[in-house]
C-alpha positions as CSV (number, residue, x, y, z in Angstrom):
1,M,-75.0,-7.1,-26.5
2,T,-73.0,-6.7,-29.7
3,T,-72.2,-10.0,-31.5
4,G,-70.7,-10.2,-34.9
5,V,-72.3,-7.5,-36.9
6,A,-75.7,-7.7,-35.2
7,N,-76.4,-5.8,-32.0
8,V,-79.0,-8.2,-30.4
9,A,-80.5,-5.3,-28.4
10,D,-81.3,-3.5,-31.7
11,L,-82.8,-6.4,-33.5
12,N,-86.6,-6.7,-33.4
13,V,-89.2,-9.0,-34.8
14,G,-89.3,-8.6,-38.6
15,D,-85.7,-7.5,-38.9
16,E,-83.7,-9.3,-41.6
17,L,-80.2,-10.5,-41.0
18,P,-77.5,-9.6,-43.5
19,S,-77.7,-12.1,-46.4
20,L,-74.8,-14.1,-47.7
21,S,-74.5,-15.6,-51.2
22,F,-72.5,-18.6,-52.5
23,T,-72.0,-19.8,-56.0
24,M,-72.0,-23.6,-56.0
25,S,-69.3,-25.3,-58.0
26,L,-68.5,-28.9,-58.7
27,G,-65.0,-28.3,-57.3
28,H,-66.4,-27.1,-53.9
29,M,-68.9,-30.0,-53.9
30,R,-66.1,-32.5,-54.5
31,L,-64.2,-31.0,-51.5
32,F,-67.2,-31.2,-49.3
33,S,-68.7,-34.6,-50.5
34,G,-65.8,-36.5,-52.1
35,W,-63.0,-36.5,-49.6
36,P,-60.5,-39.2,-50.9
37,G,-60.0,-40.5,-47.3
38,W,-63.6,-41.7,-47.3
39,A,-62.6,-44.8,-49.3
40,Q,-60.6,-46.1,-46.3
41,H,-63.8,-45.8,-44.2
42,G,-66.0,-47.7,-46.7
43,R,-67.5,-44.6,-48.3
44,N,-67.2,-43.9,-52.0
45,P,-65.9,-40.4,-52.8
46,V,-67.5,-40.8,-56.3
47,N,-71.2,-40.3,-55.7
48,Q,-74.3,-38.2,-56.8
49,H,-72.7,-35.2,-55.2
50,T,-69.4,-35.4,-57.0
51,S,-69.9,-37.2,-60.3
52,P,-72.1,-36.3,-63.3
53,E,-72.2,-40.0,-64.2
54,M,-73.3,-41.2,-60.8
55,A,-75.9,-38.4,-60.6
56,E,-77.3,-39.5,-64.0
57,K,-77.5,-43.1,-62.8
58,V,-79.7,-42.1,-59.9
59,G,-81.9,-39.8,-62.0
60,R,-80.5,-36.4,-61.1
61,P,-80.1,-33.6,-63.6
62,A,-76.5,-33.1,-62.5
63,P,-74.5,-33.7,-59.3
64,I,-76.5,-32.2,-56.4
65,V,-75.2,-30.2,-53.5
66,Q,-75.2,-32.3,-50.3
67,G,-77.7,-31.1,-47.6
68,L,-75.0,-30.5,-45.0
69,Q,-73.2,-28.2,-47.4
70,M,-76.5,-26.2,-47.8
71,S,-76.9,-25.9,-44.0
72,A,-73.3,-24.8,-43.8
73,C,-74.2,-21.8,-46.0
74,V,-77.0,-20.8,-43.7
75,E,-74.8,-21.3,-40.7
76,E,-72.1,-19.1,-42.1
77,M,-74.6,-16.3,-42.5
78,L,-75.5,-16.8,-38.8
79,I,-71.8,-16.8,-37.7
80,N,-71.3,-13.6,-39.7
81,S,-74.3,-12.1,-37.9
82,F,-73.6,-13.3,-34.3
83,G,-69.8,-13.9,-34.3
84,M,-68.4,-16.3,-31.7
85,D,-71.6,-16.1,-29.6
86,W,-73.2,-18.3,-32.3
87,F,-70.9,-21.2,-31.2
88,S,-72.0,-21.1,-27.5
89,G,-75.6,-19.9,-27.8
90,G,-76.9,-20.8,-31.3
91,K,-78.9,-23.7,-32.6
92,I,-80.1,-24.4,-36.1
93,M,-82.6,-26.9,-37.6
94,V,-83.1,-27.0,-41.4
95,Y,-84.8,-29.1,-44.0
96,Y,-83.7,-29.6,-47.6
97,V,-86.6,-28.9,-49.9
98,G,-85.1,-28.4,-53.3
99,I,-82.2,-29.6,-55.5
100,T,-79.1,-27.4,-55.9
101,I,-76.7,-28.0,-58.7
102,P,-73.3,-26.6,-59.8
103,G,-73.7,-23.0,-61.0
104,D,-76.6,-22.2,-58.8
105,V,-76.2,-19.1,-56.6
106,I,-77.6,-19.7,-53.1
107,T,-78.4,-16.8,-50.9
108,A,-78.7,-17.5,-47.1
109,K,-81.3,-15.3,-45.4
110,G,-82.8,-14.9,-42.0
111,T,-85.6,-12.9,-40.4
112,V,-86.2,-12.4,-36.6
113,I,-89.6,-13.9,-35.7
114,E,-89.5,-13.8,-31.9
115,K,-87.4,-11.8,-29.3
116,T,-87.7,-12.9,-25.7
117,P,-85.9,-11.4,-22.7
118,Q,-84.6,-14.2,-20.4
119,E,-84.6,-14.1,-16.6
120,D,-80.8,-14.1,-16.5
121,G,-80.7,-10.8,-18.5
122,K,-79.9,-12.5,-21.8
123,T,-82.1,-12.2,-24.9
124,R,-83.3,-15.2,-27.0
125,L,-83.9,-14.6,-30.7
126,E,-85.8,-17.0,-32.9
127,M,-85.3,-16.7,-36.6
128,E,-86.7,-18.2,-39.7
129,V,-83.7,-19.1,-41.9
130,W,-83.5,-20.3,-45.5
131,G,-81.4,-20.6,-48.6
132,E,-82.8,-19.6,-51.9
133,N,-81.4,-20.0,-55.4
134,Q,-81.1,-17.4,-58.1
135,R,-84.7,-18.0,-59.2
136,A,-85.9,-17.1,-55.6
137,A,-86.9,-20.7,-54.9
138,K,-86.3,-21.8,-51.4
139,V,-84.1,-24.9,-51.3
140,T,-83.3,-25.0,-47.6
141,V,-85.7,-23.9,-44.9
142,G,-85.7,-23.9,-41.1
143,F,-85.3,-22.1,-37.8
144,A,-82.4,-20.9,-35.7
145,T,-82.2,-19.6,-32.2
146,I,-79.6,-17.8,-30.2
147,T,-79.5,-16.7,-26.6
148,V,-77.0,-14.0,-25.7
């Protein structure tokens, strides 16, 4: 089955998914982590993800990218690979293992680690996924599966 840019039938263990890079900016971080409407829900839009001063107060070198924003980068790479099928057959689980700050370039990557035919004729892929910075340090790591 062809989904997105990846033809699942042609993917094999060891194959890499097309990577996708993102430059982290304080502006994007503020959109993601500092929504002004949060105040009406008891959340402060000025926090370690949006403010250099708040980040310094909690011992960070600069505002840090929120974990969910990092997983969104990895998930966008999966959506580009599998298209709409990702929304009905995909699952992701990631861990945040490093700090990402404005100016860092994060590249989302994935490698097929298992391919299993299913009884219903579909195929299940398991992939190792991660985001790495411009220094090749992994800052987000995990696994994703899709059955199509």
